[in-house]
C-alpha positions, 0 to 999 in steps of 0.5 A, a space after each residue: 107672867 114674868 112676875 110669877 116666874 120671879 116670885 116662884 124663884 124667890 119663894 123656892 129660894 127662901 124656902 130651901 135656901 139654895 139657888 138650885 131650888 130657886 131655878 127649879 121654882 122659876 122653871 116650874 113657874 114658867 111651865 105652869 104659867 104658860 103651858 098650864 095656864 093656857 091648857 086650863 083656860 081652854 078646858 075651862 072655856 070648853 067646860 063652860 060652853 058644855 055646861 051652858 048646853 046642859 052637859 054638866 057631867 061632861 063639862 066637869 070631866 073636861 075641866 078636871 082633865 085640864 087641871 089633872 093634865 097640868 098638875 101631872 105635867 108640872 110634876 114631871 117637869 119639876 122632876 126633870 129639873 130636880 134630876 138635872 140639878 141633882 146631877 150637877 150638884 152630885 146630890 143622890 137624894 135629889 136625883 132619885 126624887 127627880 126620877 121618881 117625880 119625872 116617872 110618876 108625873 109622866 105616868 099620871 099624864 099618860 093615864 089621864 090621856 087614856 082614861 079621859 075619853 072613856 070618862 067623857 063618853 060615860 059623862 056624855 051618856 049620863 047627861 043625855 039620859 
């Protein structure tokens, strides 16, 4: 995990040439490495167990939920980091990009939380019949 964080920071720094982008890469690496990795692990295990029980559609919904929720959470965290670094560097473009990603990622996160139970119910009924 630590090597992934350092790697993300170096990649962002080399790509953008800015220490602030290196910090952004490190923060998003931490979030994706720890939070995203744990969520994907849990949803993949649950999906695997459901698939072994013959509930393939429900397993797909659960696995996709883990991937979608971590992607939107990572987008929101990246937007928050861009927003804060934009304020400190007085970069209006970065501030607006950060706000857009923060609001968009949060909206995607909430939308996924709301729609997944409905999708899971439909998939469960589909698997049974």
